[in-house]
C-alpha positions in Angstrom: 27.6 26.8 -92.2 29.0 24.3 -90.7 28.1 22.8 -87.3 31.3 22.1 -85.1 30.5 19.3 -82.0 31.1 21.2 -78.9 32.7 19.4 -76.2 30.8 18.4 -73.1 31.1 20.5 -70.4 31.9 17.5 -68.1 35.1 16.9 -70.0 36.2 20.1 -70.3 36.2 20.8 -66.7 38.3 17.3 -66.2 41.0 18.7 -68.7 40.3 22.3 -67.0 40.7 20.3 -63.5 44.2 18.6 -64.6 45.3 21.9 -66.1 44.8 24.0 -63.2 46.5 20.9 -61.1 50.1 20.7 -63.4 49.7 25.0 -62.6 49.0 24.9 -59.2 49.8 22.2 -56.6 48.0 23.5 -54.0 45.3 22.2 -55.5 43.0 18.8 -54.8 40.0 17.2 -55.5 36.8 16.0 -53.9 34.4 14.2 -55.4 31.1 12.2 -54.5 30.9 8.9 -56.1 30.7 10.0 -59.7 34.4 11.3 -60.5 33.1 9.2 -64.0 30.0 10.9 -64.9 31.6 14.5 -63.5 34.6 13.5 -65.5 37.3 14.8 -62.8 38.6 11.1 -62.9 40.7 12.7 -65.1 42.5 15.2 -62.1 42.0 11.4 -60.2 44.0 9.8 -63.1 47.0 12.5 -63.3 47.1 13.5 -59.4 46.0 10.4 -57.3 48.0 11.7 -54.4 46.2 15.3 -54.4 42.2 13.0 -55.1 39.4 12.4 -52.6 36.8 9.7 -53.3 34.0 10.5 -50.6 32.3 8.5 -51.1 28.0 9.0 -51.3 28.2 11.3 -48.9 28.2 15.2 -50.0 27.9 16.6 -46.3 30.3 14.7 -45.4 32.6 16.5 -48.5 31.9 19.6 -47.5 32.5 19.4 -44.4 36.5 17.5 -45.1 36.8 20.6 -47.9 35.9 23.0 -45.5 38.8 21.6 -42.7 41.2 21.3 -46.5 41.3 24.6 -47.0 42.1 25.7 -44.0 45.7 23.9 -43.8 46.3 26.3 -47.2 45.0 23.6 -49.4 42.9 24.6 -52.4 40.1 22.2 -52.3 37.4 21.4 -55.0 34.5 19.7 -54.3 32.4 18.0 -57.3 29.2 16.3 -57.8 25.5 16.9 -59.7 23.9 20.0 -58.4 21.3 19.3 -56.8 22.8 17.4 -54.3 25.8 19.6 -53.3 22.6 21.9 -53.2 20.7 20.3 -51.3 23.1 17.1 -49.8 25.4 19.7 -48.7 23.2 22.7 -47.8 23.8 23.6 -44.7 27.3 22.3 -44.7 28.2 24.8 -47.1 26.7 27.7 -45.2 27.9 26.8 -42.0 31.4 25.2 -42.5 32.3 27.4 -45.6 30.5 30.7 -46.2 30.2 31.7 -42.8 34.3 31.3 -41.8 34.9 32.3 -45.4 36.7 29.5 -46.3 38.3 29.2 -50.0 36.4 26.0 -50.9 35.9 25.8 -54.5 32.4 23.9 -55.4 31.8 22.5 -59.0 28.3 22.1 -59.1 27.5 19.6 -63.0 24.4 18.3 -64.7 22.5 21.2 -63.0 18.1 21.5 -63.4 16.8 18.9 -66.0 20.0 17.8 -68.0 20.5 14.6 -66.2 18.6 13.7 -68.4 17.3 9.6 -67.6 18.9 9.7 -64.2 15.3 10.6 -62.8 14.2 13.5 -60.8 16.3 11.8 -58.2 19.6 13.6 -60.1 17.8 16.4 -61.6 16.4 19.9 -59.4 15.7 23.1 -60.4 16.4 24.4 -57.5 20.3 24.5 -57.3 20.8 27.8 -58.1 18.1 29.1 -55.9 19.5 27.7 -52.6 22.9 29.0 -54.2 22.2 32.2 -54.2 20.4 32.8 -51.1 24.0 32.0 -49.8 27.0 34.1 -47.5 29.5 34.9 -50.0 
């Protein structure tokens, strides 16, 4: 049996965002300072006018995305799962979930998958936190 090398999920994420960006002019991507790690850098290269690096401020990223969603654009937020779930939880709950805004959250590197980045980048709570948020 011959094994095929599979593409990493983060590379697939970058390619999918570029493809979606071509199909939909209303998509904007918001990133929390790790565009190379999450591969949103691919979208940034393709559509620099629709890419926003919010910095290491995941809660602010969620709030900005909520505001952007009220204008009719479709914001896609991207960062590591542990930061999205723990650092931005309140803003996601209050500013995105309760008003029912159309914001997409792409949380990469879930659980312990960050490997050598260590405990600060790892979390086992991410799925539990997101499952507890209102739809």
